[in-house]
C-alpha positions in Angstrom: -65.9 14.0 88.2 -66.9 11.8 85.3 -70.0 12.7 83.4 -71.5 11.2 80.2 -74.7 10.4 78.3 -75.2 7.0 76.7 -77.8 7.2 73.9 -80.3 4.5 73.3 -83.2 3.0 75.2 -81.8 1.9 78.6 -81.9 -1.9 79.0 -82.4 -3.5 82.4 -79.9 -6.2 83.5 -81.5 -9.6 82.6 -81.0 -12.7 84.6 -78.2 -15.0 83.4 -79.4 -17.8 81.1 -78.2 -21.4 81.0 -76.7 -22.7 77.8 -76.9 -26.2 76.4 -75.3 -29.0 78.4 -71.6 -29.5 77.7 -69.8 -32.8 77.3 -69.2 -32.9 81.1 -72.9 -32.5 81.7 -72.7 -29.0 83.1 -74.5 -26.0 81.7 -72.6 -22.7 81.4 -74.4 -19.4 82.4 -74.3 -16.5 80.0 -75.6 -12.9 79.9 -78.3 -12.4 77.3 -77.2 -10.6 74.1 -79.5 -7.6 74.6 -78.0 -6.9 78.0 -74.5 -7.4 76.8 -75.0 -5.0 73.9 -76.3 -2.3 76.3 -73.5 -2.7 78.8 -71.0 -2.4 75.8 -72.8 0.8 74.8 -72.4 2.2 78.3 -68.8 1.1 78.4 -68.1 2.9 75.1 -69.5 6.2 76.2 -67.9 5.9 79.7 -64.5 5.1 78.1 -64.7 8.3 76.0 -65.6 10.4 79.1 -62.9 8.9 81.3 -60.1 8.8 78.7 -58.7 5.8 80.7 -58.7 7.7 84.0 -61.1 5.9 86.3 -61.4 6.2 90.1 -59.5 4.0 92.5 -61.5 5.3 95.5 -65.1 4.9 96.6 -67.6 6.7 94.4 -71.1 8.2 94.4 -73.2 7.7 91.2 -76.1 9.8 89.8 -78.1 8.1 87.0 -81.1 9.5 85.2 -82.7 7.0 82.8 -84.9 8.3 80.0 -86.8 5.4 78.6 -88.8 5.5 75.3 -91.7 3.7 76.8 -93.5 2.9 80.0 -93.0 -0.8 79.8 -92.6 -2.1 83.4 -88.9 -2.2 84.2 -87.3 -2.4 87.6 -85.1 0.6 88.4 -82.6 -1.6 90.3 -82.1 -3.7 87.1 -81.5 -0.6 85.0 -79.0 0.6 87.6 -77.2 -2.8 87.6 -76.7 -2.8 83.8 -75.1 0.7 83.9 -72.9 -0.1 86.9 -71.7 -3.4 85.2 -71.1 -1.5 82.0 -68.7 0.9 83.8 -66.7 -1.9 85.5 -63.0 -1.6 84.7 -63.5 1.9 83.2 -64.9 4.4 85.6 -63.7 2.3 88.6 -62.1 -1.1 89.0 -65.2 -2.8 90.4 -68.7 -1.7 91.2 -68.1 -2.5 94.8 -66.5 0.9 94.9 -70.0 2.4 94.5 -71.1 3.4 98.0 -73.9 5.8 97.1 -76.4 5.8 94.3 -79.0 8.4 93.2 -81.3 7.2 90.4 -84.4 8.5 88.5 -86.6 6.9 85.9 -88.2 9.3 83.3 -89.7 8.9 79.9 -88.6 10.5 76.6 -89.9 8.8 73.5 -88.0 11.1 71.2 -84.5 10.8 72.9 -84.0 7.7 75.1 -80.7 7.8 77.0 -79.0 7.5 80.3 -77.2 10.4 81.9 -74.4 9.5 84.4 -72.3 11.4 86.9 -69.7 9.8 89.0 -67.9 11.6 91.9 -65.2 10.4 94.3 -66.4 10.1 97.9 
């Protein structure tokens, strides 16, 4: 089992944004900085917990979000940012996640996300 807590106000996965047009006329999609920073935070805490020993099998994930405010956020977008942050660390790809249990709570004094990952 992998278990860790990532401290900070959980950030939902934002939709990709389109950058300026390139010379070829195409626009490149990018992940907004706020989302990227949160995913990096999750990755850092996950990396410490796994010590480079992620799962190769299917996994079940329990996630408890403790947000500092009651601003409307979608639970599914919060889940996505955590799962993406753990890609390549807790597992090779989030397609290995076959079961998810998630809760959204509020804690103004100590915002965080608590994560448990178990093999199936």
